[in-house]
C-alpha positions in Angstrom: -15.3 -3.3 -8.2 -17.3 -2.9 -10.9 -14.5 -1.5 -13.3 -11.9 -3.3 -15.4 -8.7 -4.1 -13.9 -5.1 -4.6 -15.2 -6.2 -8.6 -15.4 -9.4 -8.0 -17.3 -7.4 -5.9 -19.7 -4.5 -8.6 -20.4 -1.7 -6.5 -18.8 -1.0 -9.1 -16.4 -0.8 -13.1 -16.7 -0.2 -15.8 -14.6 -0.7 -16.6 -11.1 -3.8 -17.5 -9.4 -5.4 -14.6 -7.5 -7.9 -15.1 -4.7 -11.6 -14.5 -4.9 -11.6 -10.7 -5.0 -7.8 -10.5 -6.0 -7.3 -8.1 -3.2 -5.6 -8.1 0.3 -8.8 -8.6 1.8 -8.8 -12.3 0.5 -6.4 -12.8 3.5 -9.3 -14.0 6.1 -9.7 -11.3 8.6 -8.1 -8.5 6.7 -10.3 -5.5 6.5 -9.8 -2.1 4.7 -11.5 1.2 4.9 -11.0 4.5 3.4 -12.0 8.1 4.0 -11.3 10.3 0.8 -11.2 14.1 0.9 -12.1 16.0 -2.4 -13.0 19.5 -2.6 -12.4 23.0 -3.7 -12.2 25.9 -1.4 -11.5 28.9 -3.7 -7.7 28.5 -5.2 -7.2 25.5 -2.7 -7.8 22.0 -3.9 -8.0 19.0 -1.5 -7.6 15.9 -2.9 -6.2 13.6 0.0 -7.5 11.3 2.6 -6.5 8.0 5.1 -6.6 4.5 4.3 -6.9 2.1 7.2 -6.1 -1.7 7.3 -6.8 -3.9 10.2 -5.0 -7.0 10.2 -7.4 -9.2 12.2 -10.5 -6.7 11.4 -12.4 -5.0 14.3 -13.0 -8.1 16.1 -9.4 -9.1 16.2 -8.0 -5.8 16.8 -6.7 -6.6 20.1 -4.6 -9.7 19.2 -1.1 -9.0 17.8 0.0 -10.5 14.3 4.0 -11.9 13.4 5.3 -9.0 11.3 8.3 -7.4 9.9 9.4 -4.4 7.9 12.0 -3.3 5.1 12.9 0.1 3.8 14.0 -0.1 0.0 14.9 3.8 0.4 14.3 5.6 3.4 13.0 9.1 2.3 9.8 8.6 4.2 8.0 7.5 7.6 6.4 4.6 8.9 5.5 4.9 12.7 6.1 2.0 14.8 8.4 0.4 12.7 11.3 0.3 15.2 9.1 -1.6 17.6 8.1 -4.0 14.8 11.6 -4.7 14.0 12.5 -5.1 17.5 9.6 -7.4 18.5 8.6 -8.9 15.5 4.9 -8.0 16.3 2.0 -5.9 14.9 -0.7 -4.9 17.5 -2.1 -1.9 15.9 -4.1 -1.1 12.6 -2.2 0.6 9.8 -2.9 3.9 8.6 -1.8 5.5 5.3 -1.9 9.1 4.4 -0.1 11.9 3.1 3.4 13.1 4.3 2.4 16.3 6.5 -1.0 14.2 7.8 0.9 11.5 10.0 0.5 13.3 13.3 -3.3 13.4 12.5 -3.8 10.0 11.7 -1.6 8.6 14.4 -3.7 10.6 16.8 -6.8 9.1 15.4 -5.4 5.7 15.4 -5.1 6.0 19.0 -8.4 7.4 19.7 -10.0 4.5 17.7 -7.9 1.8 19.6 -8.7 3.4 23.0 -12.3 2.8 22.1 -12.3 -0.2 20.2 -9.6 -2.5 21.6 -10.3 -3.9 24.9 -7.6 -3.1 27.6 -5.7 -0.6 25.1 -6.4 2.3 27.4 -4.1 0.2 30.2 -1.1 0.0 27.6 1.2 2.0 25.7 0.1 2.6 21.9 2.6 2.4 18.9 0.3 3.0 15.9 1.8 2.5 12.6 1.4 5.3 10.1 2.8 5.6 6.6 3.0 8.2 4.1 3.6 9.4 0.6 3.6 13.0 -0.6 0.6 14.5 -2.5 1.8 18.1 -2.8 1.3 18.4 -6.5 -2.3 17.4 -6.6 -3.4 18.3 -2.9 -2.9 21.3 -0.9 -1.0 19.4 1.5 0.3 22.3 3.9 -3.6 22.9 4.7 -3.5 20.0 6.6 -6.9 19.0 6.0 -6.8 15.3 7.2 -7.9 15.4 10.9 -7.8 12.7 13.6 -11.5 12.1 13.1 -11.1 11.3 9.2 -8.4 8.3 10.4 -11.4 7.2 13.0 -13.8 7.1 9.8 -11.4 5.2 8.0 -11.2 2.6 10.6 -14.9 2.5 11.1 -15.5 1.8 7.6 -13.0 -0.9 7.4 -14.5 -4.1 5.5 -13.7 -7.4 4.4 -14.7 -8.0 0.7 -13.5 -6.1 -2.7 -11.6 -2.9 -2.3 -11.8 0.2 -4.4 -9.0 0.9 -6.3 -7.3 4.6 -7.5 -8.1 8.0 -6.2 -9.5 6.7 -2.7 -8.2 7.2 1.0 -4.6 8.1 1.3 -3.9 7.2 -2.4 -6.3 10.2 -3.7 -3.6 12.8 -4.6 -0.8 10.6 -5.5 0.8 10.3 -8.9 2.6 7.1 -10.3 5.0 6.7 -13.4 3.7 10.3 -14.5 0.0 9.2 -14.5 -2.6 9.1 -12.0 -1.7 6.9 -9.0 -3.3 5.9 -5.9 -4.3 2.9 -3.8 -4.1 -0.7 -5.4 -4.2 -4.3 -4.3 -3.9 -7.8 -5.5 -3.6 -11.4 -4.2 -2.3 -14.9 -4.8 -3.2 -18.3 -3.7 -0.6 -20.5 -2.6 -0.3 -24.3 -2.1 2.3 -25.8 0.2 1.7 -29.3 0.5 -1.8 -30.2 1.8 -2.6 -26.9 2.9 -3.6 -23.7 0.7 -2.5 -20.2 1.6 -3.2 -16.4 0.3 -0.8 -13.6 -0.1 -2.1 -10.2 -0.6 -0.9 -6.7 -1.2 -2.0 -3.2 -0.7 -0.1 -0.3 -2.0 0.0 3.7 -2.0 1.7 4.0 -5.3 3.3 7.5 -5.7 6.4 6.7 -7.3 8.4 6.1 -10.8 9.6 8.6 -13.5 7.3 7.8 -16.8 10.2 6.7 -18.9 10.5 4.0 -16.6 7.2 2.1 -16.9 7.2 -1.6 -17.9 4.4 -3.6 -18.7 4.6 -7.5 -19.4 8.7 -6.6 -19.5 8.1 -4.1 -22.3 9.3 -0.7 -21.6 6.7 1.5 -23.0 7.6 4.5 -20.5 9.7 6.3 -23.3 7.3 6.0 -26.2 4.4 7.5 -23.9 6.8 10.1 -22.3 7.5 10.9 -26.1 4.3 11.1 -27.2 3.3 13.3 -24.0 6.2 15.9 -24.8 4.8 16.2 -28.4 1.3 16.9 -27.1 2.3 19.5 -24.5 4.1 21.5 -27.4 6.5 24.4 -26.8 4.2 25.7 -24.0 5.4 23.0 -21.8 9.0 24.8 -21.8 7.7 27.8 -19.8 5.3 25.9 -17.6 6.4 25.9 -13.8 9.0 23.1 -13.1 7.4 20.5 -11.1 9.4 18.2 -8.6 11.3 15.5 -10.5 9.1 12.5 -11.5 9.3 9.6 -9.3 9.6 12.0 -5.9 6.9 10.9 -4.0 7.1 7.1 -2.3 5.2 4.1 -2.2 3.9 1.9 1.0 3.3 -1.4 0.7 1.6 -3.8 3.0 1.5 -7.8 2.6 -0.8 -9.9 4.5 -0.8 -13.7 4.3 -2.6 -16.4 6.5 0.6 -18.6 6.0 2.1 -19.1 9.5 5.4 -17.5 9.6 7.9 -16.5 11.8 8.9 -12.7 12.3 11.9 -13.1 10.4 10.1 -14.6 7.5 7.6 -11.6 7.7 10.8 -9.4 6.9 11.8 -11.7 4.1 8.4 -11.4 2.4 8.9 -7.6 3.0 11.9 -7.3 1.2 10.6 -9.4 -2.0 8.3 -6.3 -2.8 11.3 -4.3 -4.3 11.5 -7.3 -7.0 7.8 -6.8 -7.8 7.9 -2.9 -8.0 11.3 -3.4 -10.2 9.3 -5.3 -12.7 7.2 -2.5 -13.5 10.4 -0.6 -14.2 11.5 1.8 -11.0 15.2 1.9 -9.8 14.2 3.4 -6.5 14.1 7.2 -6.7 16.2 9.0 -3.8 13.5 11.4 -3.4 11.0 8.3 -3.0 10.2 6.7 0.2 9.8 3.2 -0.4 8.9 1.5 2.8 7.2 -2.2 3.4 5.4 -4.2 6.0 4.4 -7.6 5.8 2.5 -9.9 8.3 1.1 -13.0 9.2 -2.4 -13.6 10.7 -1.5 -17.2 11.6 -0.8 -18.1 15.5 -3.4 -16.3 16.9 -2.6 -15.2 20.9 1.1 -15.5 20.4 3.6 -12.4 20.3 1.5 -10.5 22.5 3.5 -7.7 24.8 1.2 -6.8 27.6 2.1 -5.5 31.1 1.8 -8.7 33.1 -0.1 -9.1 36.2 1.5 -9.6 39.7 2.1 -13.1 40.1 0.4 -14.1 37.0 1.9 -17.4 35.7 4.5 -17.5 32.5 2.9 -18.9 29.8 5.2 -19.6 26.7 4.1 -18.8 23.2 3.5 -21.2 20.7 4.4 -21.0 17.4 4.0 -22.7 13.9 5.6 -21.8 10.9 6.2 -22.8 7.5 9.8 -24.3 7.0 12.6 -21.8 5.7 13.0 -24.0 2.8 9.5 -24.0 1.6 9.2 -20.0 1.4 10.0 -19.9 -2.4 6.3 -20.2 -3.3 5.3 -17.5 -1.1 7.8 -15.0 -2.1 6.9 -15.5 -5.8 3.7 -14.4 -4.5 4.6 -11.1 -3.1 6.4 -10.3 -6.3 3.6 -11.5 -8.5 0.9 -9.4 -6.5 2.9 -6.3 -6.1 3.3 -6.1 -9.8 -0.4 -6.4 -10.3 -1.4 -4.1 -7.7 0.8 -1.1 -9.0 -0.6 -1.9 -12.6 -4.1 -2.0 -10.9 -3.6 1.4 -9.4 -2.7 2.7 -12.8 -5.7 1.3 -14.8 -7.8 2.6 -12.3 -6.3 6.2 -12.5 -8.5 8.8 -13.9 -7.5 12.3 -14.9 -7.4 14.7 -12.3 -7.3 18.6 -11.8 -5.0 19.4 -9.0 -3.7 21.8 -6.5 -0.6 22.7 -8.6 -0.9 20.9 -11.8 -3.2 18.1 -13.2 -2.4 14.7 -14.1 -3.7 12.4 -16.7 -4.7 8.7 -16.3 -3.1 5.8 -18.0 -3.7 5.9 -21.6 -5.0 2.2 -21.5 -5.7 1.5 -25.1 -2.3 3.0 -26.5 -0.7 0.8 -23.6 -2.5 -2.3 -25.1 -1.2 -1.1 -28.5 2.3 -0.8 -27.5 2.1 -4.3 -26.1 0.9 -5.9 -29.1 3.5 -4.2 -31.0 6.4 -5.0 -28.6 7.4 -1.5 -28.6 10.7 -0.9 -26.1 
């Protein structure tokens, strides 16, 4: 990533990020995109697929401890029932638009059959989550195909992660400005050990007047200025869906050794990070969160046992519950920063049913300097 991010611009302070300030700072985690942008006559395609591999391609056969939490259930994350039941995530995580969940799900299965040893002999429940991009993208055109999901998985890599209008986040809107894909991380010291907490999110939520940065509610000023700039013509424009209608999917990763229940507790803390940016959680927004731990390799597998195979007990180590607070703080901070990274990366986009501006960054900095509220 070569462009400035929220921290570079002074919109975020505090905390100690990892090397790339991304979910991929957690060792083994890889992220890939397939982005679809094009115009086909009156149709605007602004969509794609994001893929997250918890242990990378090399470790795709090894499950991780995991937990899920729904702040508001107006959305979808396939495979979440099994994660809640077993505490185990044994598949990649894909994120796309609402009407492309099926295509991404098929693509994930195709990829797993090819890339994961023994997958063809097991049942597969891929995790595919979604947010709605029907304002900027021709969502009913079903432009995402299974091969695009396969392409995103094949593109997954460690290291810096592109942000903004990429992958599943291509056609998303956040707080009335261009939304999309964003990430951040935190380093956490626990005793003699240091761990990393990384967050990746697809942001498509929030009403403009809610937007809050560094505790300053700048949204009402930005909304008033946007309305004044639009002039009387805005009153006769087609009425779009309510701002905030869209959803946010958040994935939390850590290399700290955690029990499945502790992963669920980490997922719950995402809500607090989102709240720092102003949202109250819209009825029309599916706000669904997944957290996983890459520690305890080899545990929590759920495979068909071979006949007369010996029973070998899983062996798990975990951070004591009483020592979880620093990890919770890391989730909250990284979630807040990831949202602001999305907004900073956003650029004006002409879409299918409307166009959307990027966040006016210099105006935001002026308002923060003046402590507008």
